C-alpha positions in Angstrom: 122.7 -2.2 52.4 119.5 -0.1 52.3 119.3 3.3 54.0 117.6 3.4 57.4 116.4 7.0 57.1 115.8 9.8 54.6 118.9 11.7 55.9 121.1 8.7 55.4 119.7 8.2 51.9 120.4 11.9 51.0 124.0 11.7 52.4 124.6 8.6 50.2 123.2 10.4 47.2 125.6 13.3 47.8 128.6 11.0 48.2 127.7 9.1 45.1 127.4 12.3 43.1 130.9 13.3 44.2 132.4 9.9 43.5 131.0 10.0 40.0 132.5 13.5 39.5 129.1 15.3 39.2 129.8 17.5 42.2 133.0 18.6 43.9 134.3 16.4 46.8 135.2 19.6 48.6 131.4 20.4 49.0 130.8 17.3 51.1 130.4 17.6 54.8 129.8 15.2 57.7 128.3 11.8 56.9 128.4 12.2 53.1 132.1 13.0 53.2 132.8 9.9 55.3 130.6 7.8 53.1 132.5 8.9 50.0 135.8 7.9 51.5 134.7 4.5 53.0 132.1 3.1 50.5 132.2 1.9 46.9 130.0 3.4 44.2 127.9 0.2 44.1 127.3 0.4 47.9 126.4 4.1 47.6 124.1 3.4 44.7 122.2 0.8 46.6 121.8 3.0 49.7 120.8 6.1 47.7 118.2 4.2 45.7 116.3 2.9 48.7 112.6 3.7 48.7 111.7 6.6 51.1 108.3 5.2 51.9 108.0 4.6 55.6 111.4 6.0 56.5 111.9 8.4 59.4 113.6 11.7 58.8 116.6 10.6 61.0 117.6 7.3 62.4 116.4 6.9 66.0 119.0 5.9 68.5 118.2 2.8 70.5 118.8 2.9 74.2 
């Protein structure tokens, strides 16, 4: 599943880093903490590697 925004991509990257043991899981907050608990490394890798071109900073909520 590709990231829908830059913020989502960054959160996935932080969660992936913690899952791989490169950073401490205690440093995760918010979305990245939830992603680390609920997603596999392969899912996080796909989301974190999404191209940023044309992505908004944050996902816009639809009404």
